[in-house]
C-alpha positions in Angstrom: -1.9 0.6 -2.4 -0.1 -0.5 0.6 -0.8 0.9 4.1 1.4 0.2 7.2 0.3 0.6 10.9 2.7 0.4 13.7 1.9 0.9 17.4 2.9 -0.9 20.5 -0.7 -0.5 21.7 -3.1 -2.8 19.8 -6.0 -0.6 20.7 -4.6 2.1 18.4 -3.7 -0.4 15.7 -7.3 -1.6 15.6 -8.6 1.9 15.7 -6.5 3.1 12.8 -7.3 0.0 10.8 -11.1 0.6 11.3 -10.7 4.2 10.1 -8.6 3.0 7.1 -11.1 0.5 6.1 -14.0 2.9 6.4 -12.2 5.6 4.4 -11.4 3.2 1.4 -14.9 1.7 1.6 -16.4 5.3 1.4 -14.2 5.9 -1.6 -15.1 2.6 -3.2 -11.4 1.6 -3.3 -10.7 -2.2 -2.8 -7.2 -2.5 -4.2 -5.3 -1.9 -0.9 -3.4 -4.0 1.6 -2.7 -3.2 5.3 0.3 -4.3 7.2 0.1 -4.2 11.0 3.1 -4.2 13.5 3.6 -3.6 17.1 7.2 -2.6 17.1 9.3 -0.3 14.9 11.9 -3.0 14.5 9.4 -5.3 12.8 7.9 -2.5 10.8 11.3 -1.5 9.4 11.9 -4.9 8.0 9.0 -4.6 5.7 10.4 -4.7 2.0 7.2 -3.8 0.3 6.5 -0.4 -1.4 4.6 1.3 1.5 2.4 4.2 0.2 1.1 5.4 3.5 2.4 4.6 7.1 1.0 5.3 10.5 3.8 5.1 12.9 3.9 5.5 16.8 7.0 7.7 17.6 7.6 6.2 21.1 8.3 2.5 21.0 10.8 0.1 22.4 13.6 -0.4 19.9 13.8 2.0 17.0 11.1 4.8 17.2 8.6 5.5 14.5 10.7 8.2 12.8 13.6 5.7 12.4 11.2 3.0 11.1 9.9 5.6 8.6 13.4 6.3 7.5 13.9 2.6 6.7 10.5 2.4 4.8 11.5 5.4 2.7 14.2 3.3 1.2 11.7 1.4 -0.8 9.5 4.5 -1.6 10.9 7.9 -1.5 7.2 9.3 -1.8 5.8 7.4 1.1 3.4 9.5 3.1 4.4 9.2 6.9 2.0 10.0 9.7 3.7 10.2 13.1 1.5 9.4 16.2 2.6 11.0 19.3 1.6 13.0 22.4 4.8 14.9 22.4 5.9 17.4 19.9 9.6 17.5 20.8 10.2 15.3 17.7 9.7 18.1 15.3 13.1 18.6 14.1 13.7 14.9 13.6 10.4 14.7 11.7 11.4 17.7 9.4 14.6 15.8 8.5 12.6 12.8 7.3 9.8 14.7 5.6 7.1 13.6 8.0 3.6 14.4 6.4 1.7 15.0 9.6 1.7 14.7 13.3 -1.3 12.9 14.8 -1.9 13.5 18.5 -3.3 10.9 20.9 -5.9 10.3 21.8 -6.9 9.7 18.0 -9.8 11.5 16.4 -11.7 10.0 13.4 -12.0 13.3 11.5 -8.3 14.0 11.8 -7.5 10.5 10.4 -10.1 10.9 7.7 -8.8 14.3 6.6 -5.2 13.1 6.6 -6.0 10.0 4.6 -7.8 12.2 1.9 -4.8 14.4 1.6 -2.4 11.5 1.5 -4.4 9.9 -1.4 -4.1 13.0 -3.3 -0.3 13.2 -2.6 0.1 9.6 -3.7 -1.7 10.4 -6.9 0.5 13.4 -7.6 3.7 11.6 -6.9 2.9 9.1 -9.6 2.5 11.9 -12.3 4.8 14.9 -11.5 7.4 14.9 -14.1 8.7 17.7 -16.4 10.3 17.9 -19.6 13.6 19.9 -19.9 15.3 20.6 -23.3 18.9 20.2 -22.7 21.8 20.1 -25.1 19.4 19.3 -28.0 17.7 16.5 -26.2 14.4 16.2 -24.1 15.2 15.1 -20.6 12.2 13.9 -18.5 13.0 14.3 -14.8 10.9 13.8 -11.5 10.0 17.1 -9.9 11.0 15.6 -6.5 14.5 15.4 -7.8 14.8 19.2 -8.1 16.5 20.7 -5.1 16.2 24.3 -6.2 16.3 26.6 -9.3 18.7 29.6 -9.3 18.4 32.6 -11.6 21.9 34.1 -12.3 22.9 36.4 -15.2 19.9 35.7 -17.3 20.2 31.9 -16.9 18.3 29.5 -14.8 20.2 26.7 -13.1 18.0 23.6 -12.3 19.9 21.7 -9.6 18.9 18.1 -9.1 20.4 15.3 -7.0 22.7 14.3 -9.9 23.1 17.2 -12.2 22.6 20.9 -12.8 20.6 22.0 -16.1 21.0 25.4 -17.5 17.9 27.0 -19.2 16.9 30.4 -20.3 13.2 30.3 -19.3 12.2 32.7 -16.5 11.6 31.7 -12.9 8.0 32.7 -13.6 7.8 30.0 -16.2 9.2 27.4 -13.7 6.7 28.5 -11.1 3.9 27.9 -13.5 5.0 24.3 -14.4 6.2 23.1 -11.0 3.9 21.7 -8.2 2.8 24.7 -6.2 2.5 22.7 -3.1 6.2 21.8 -3.1 8.0 24.7 -4.6 8.3 28.3 -3.4 10.0 31.5 -4.5 12.0 32.4 -1.5 13.7 35.5 -3.1 13.9 37.0 -6.5 16.6 34.5 -7.5 15.7 31.2 -6.0 12.8 28.7 -6.1 13.3 25.9 -3.5 11.8 22.5 -3.1 9.9 22.5 0.2 10.6 18.9 0.8 14.4 19.6 0.8 14.3 22.1 3.7 16.4 21.0 6.7 16.6 24.2 8.6 15.3 27.7 8.3 15.5 31.1 10.1 14.1 34.6 9.4 17.0 35.2 7.1 18.1 32.0 5.4 17.1 28.4 4.4 19.3 25.3 4.3 18.5 22.6 1.8 19.6 18.9 1.5 22.0 18.7 -1.3 23.1 22.4 -1.3 26.2 23.4 0.8 25.5 27.2 1.1 22.4 28.6 2.8 19.9 30.4 0.6 18.6 33.9 1.6 15.1 34.3 2.6 13.8 37.7 1.7 12.0 39.8 4.2 9.0 40.1 2.0 8.7 36.2 1.7 9.2 35.3 5.4 5.7 35.2 6.5 4.5 33.4 3.4 7.3 30.8 3.6 6.7 30.0 7.2 3.0 29.5 6.6 4.0 27.3 3.5 6.3 25.1 5.7 3.8 24.8 8.5 0.9 23.9 6.2 3.2 21.4 4.4 4.3 19.8 7.7 0.7 19.7 9.1 -0.7 18.2 5.8 -3.3 20.9 5.6 -2.3 22.5 2.3 
């Protein structure tokens, strides 16, 4: 497992490194490597498959969110922690699927809880695949590639980054097989991938890869907002 820490203040780099080493020692994990950088520009040049990154958002050159975008090119399932004292970057962070904000000054329990959840997410990302019977064949796809599933006239349309699969099994069935941390039934006809949410209001949701907004039913509003906030905060 590869961990990256980037902050223009060495005090914070050393502090996070100490907590990371303590966490993996407590969990008896020895197969990990830590990369340390003091600028977003240098961190963005790392070509390794980074699993977990701690990125200071406010640095000279490119900021932590931009650096995270570059790191995601080598690992779409990277878990990004954004370190900041200013929450004004929330919209940008949502666009890049940031896992959690960590406020300065850093607190050990927050880092430890975050690392625990990140480790679980890294394990899940390695095994979350599903089988779809399509045109007589069995097609294995990554759950992360699913944007949404639409129910229309007794058929279910599974929309991915590259294709749309038509199946007859109910939305209830797909809810049972999909990762409940990432997929949510937003109305009686749509299951959406939480990771693909770009914007949402009380009435609709916009997803990456889907042109038309999807209605958010009144009955689902509160639960959906809680789901999104928990997902962004990494507390789920």
